[in-house]
N, C-alpha and C positions, 0 to 999 in steps of 0.2 A: 551383858545386859545392861549392869551400871554404866558402862560408858556409853551404850547406845542412848541411855535415859538423860545423861548429862549432856550430850550433844543436842537432843531433843528440846531439852528445857532451854539451853543457850540460843537456838536457833528462833525457840518462840519468843525470849524476852527481848530478842533482837530484832524481831518484825515487830512486837508489840511497841517497842521504843520508837522506831522508824515511823509507825502509823500514826502514834501519836504527834511526833515531829511534823508529818506532813500535814496533819489535820489543824494543829496550829498555825501552820504558816500561810494556810489558806483561809483562816478566820478573817473577816472583813476589820479593816482599819478603822477605829474610831476617830474621827476628825473634828474639832472643836467646830460649831455651827458658825462662829464669828469669822472663821478663815475662809468659808463658802460666800460670804457677803461681796457684792460688787460695790467698789469704793468710788464715790463721786467727789471731785474736788469743787468746793464751793467758794469763790473769791468774792470778799467785798472790798469796794474800794474805799481808799484811804481817809474815810470821813471822821477818823480819829486815830491817834497814835496806836502803834501795834498792839500795847498792852491793853490799852483801852477798848481796842477794837475787839480782843479776844475776850475780855469781861464781858462785854455786852453782846456779842453774836455768838459765843461758843453755847451758851444755853438753848438757844434757837436750834443749832444744828443737833444738840443732844435730844431736844425735843422730836425733831424729824426722825432720829435714829431710833428713838423709844416707841415710835407710833408707825413705822413702816418697816416691814420685813424685808430681810435678805439684802438689805443695802447699808452702807455707812458712810454718810458726809463728812468731810475734814474741812475744816475752816482754814481757807488760804488768805494771809495777808499779802499786801504788797508795799513795798519801801516807799515808794511816791506813784503818783499818778500815772506818770508815763510808762513804768512797770506794769501797772494794772492794764491800762490801755493796750500795750503789747500783748497781753494774755488774751484780749476778746480779738486783737487782730490776728493772733496766732492760733486761735482756738485751742488754747491749752487746758481750759477748765470746763467742766459740763454745766456747771450753775454760776451764777455771778449775780452780785447786787451792784449794779454800776449807777451812778448819778444819771440824769436826763440827758445830759450831752453824750456820756459815754453809751447811754442806751443805743443812740443813733449809731455810734462806731459798731455795736454788737449786731444791731440788725441789718448792717452792711455786710457782716462777717459770719451768716448761717446761725444767728440766733434769733429767739424770737421771745416775747415778753408773755408770761404768764399771771404776774400778779405784779404789786406795787405796794409802797407804804401809803397808809391814809393821811390824812390831816395836811391835804395839800396848802392850806392857808399859812402853813408854818413853813412849807419850802420855798424861802425867800431870804435874801441876803440881809444883813443887818450890819452896820458900821459903828465901831466902837470908837470913842475918844476919852481922853481924861477928864474928867469934870473940871479940872483947874485949867485945861487947855486954851480957854478962849475961842476954841473954834465952834462956830454957829451955823456958818453957811458953806456949802460944798467949795466955792472960790476960797474960802480961807484955807483951803489945804494946798493952794498954788505953791510951789516951790519946795513942798515938805514930802515927805515918805510915807507911803502906806502900805501895810502888810497884808497878804493874800495868801491862802494855803497854796494853791497851783494855778499856773495859768487855765486849767481845764476843769477847775472846780466850778459847776455851774452857779449854786445858790450863793456860795461864799467868796466868788472872784467875778465871775461873768456877769452876774446881776446888780452887784455893787459896782461894778466899772460902767456898766451900762447907765446907772443910775447917775453917777458922777458924770458922764458924757452928756445925758439929757438936761443936765444941771448946770451946763458951762464949762466943764473942764475937759481939757484934751488931755485924756489920759496918758498918751504916749509922750507928750512934751511938759505938761503943766505939773505932773507930779512923779516921783519915784515908785516904781512898782515894785516890792520886795516881796518875792514868792519864797516862803519860808518853810514849807513843806507838811504841815498840818494845821487843824482849825486850833489846836490849844497853843502853837506857837504863834500864830498870827494874833490870839488874844493877849498873850503875854508880852508880845513885842511892842505893844499899846502901854501895857501897863508898867514895862520896865524903861518906857519912854523912849524906844529904839526906834519907834516909827511915831509920827504925830495921829495916825488913825489906823485902825485895823478891821477888817472885814471877815465874817463867818456866817452862819446861820444859828436860829435858835436853839436846837438841841445842844449843841456842843458849849453854847455859852451858858446855858442853862445848867449842863452838869457841871462845867468847871467853876461856875461862880458858886454853885451850892457847895462844893468841895472846899472852895476858898473863899469865905465871904469878905476878905478885904477887896476882891476884883469888884463886887457891887458897890463897896463903899466908894471906891476911888474911879472907877469906869462907868460910863452911860452909854445906852443906844441912841445915838444922836439921829440916825436916820433909817428907814426899813424901805425894802424894795417891793416891787411888784411880786405875785407868786406863780409858780409853774407847777405841772403835775411831780409829783414826788418820785423818790428813787425806785427803779422797777427790780423785779425778779426776773431774769432772762434764763432761758436753758438752750444749749446746744441742740441742733436739729437732729442727732443722733440718740438724744435721750429718749426712752420709750415713752408712748403717749400714757400708758397707765400710770407710770411713775409722776409724769408731770401733773396728771389729775390729782393724783396722790397729794403731792406738794402742794398745789393751788389750793386744794380744800383745807389742809390741816392749816396754811397760812390764813386762809380768809375766816377761818372758824378760831384763830388763836384767840381772840379778845373774848370768846365765849366759854373759856375754860380758867380754871383758878390759876393754873401753872401759867398759862399763855399770859395772862393779866401781868404776872410778876416779869415775864419776859419783856413785854412791851414795856413796861415800867422804865426797865433800865435804858431803854431807847426814846424815851420821851415821846412815846408814839401810843395813840389809842389803838389801832389797828392796821392790819393788812387788808389788802381786797383786791379782787379779781381785776385784770387789766389785759389788754392785748396792744399790738403793735400801734393801733390807731390813734390808742392814748396819747401818745408823744407828737402828735400831728403840730400841736401848738408850739412845742419844742422846737420843731423842725423851723417853723418861721421865726421864732426867737432868734434862733443861732444863726440864720441867714442875714438877719437885721445885724446882729451884732457882727458878723464878719464883714459885713460891709461899711458899717458905720463906725465901728468902733476900733477894732483891731483884727487881722487877719488870724484866722485859728488853723 
């Protein structure tokens, strides 16, 4: 009897152990919620160098992440304008902030506009010279070098080149165009005397000259160009409509929140606003004129 009892106890303990192991193996696995979020890459065109770009725009993406459930936006910088343009042509990013010329490229590649930066009056080119340069009219630049960020930078290159063209300079023959890669570099080339003039647009000039007061002491804005609609926010055609509306609404109301005002302050911007593809019709007209009269794009 003792032997039978021992065998019975052994069998019962074995069965109990097996049942506990089976139960634990079928318990639902706990998964961190952020692993379930859909990632969206958000590319911003190189309107600043990568370090400044991250400093200025990552807070905006974190704001979107904190206010939209089940998605995670990742900021994507590009080393130059051509690289960013190719991202639009190859449709490798779901969201993007292109300049108005790049917006036209996006519209040709299955993107659509949902919003834009406000303050269109500031979307213009400015041309800087050293205060001791004796340059006072556009024709004084004949035979000299002028720095620009990139050939497809609309506010900081195309608008200034169009301005010089309409003021008597053949920008293909009368000056040497130096495409230096960033807004900050275009400004610093003038400051260091590498170029006789440099083109940019107001926000980068304000940001850099606030950090380095010696720039304001030695450089001056000598000419300003016309304005065009500011940079857009575009989405690829496979982005769900509900997400597009959430992003559009958050951006359009950014200036109504304390956190949003701090984000906008870093951008030297008062607000974002809703927009659509038709918002950029005037840009189409300008680009067509530029391509025909100044240089081919």
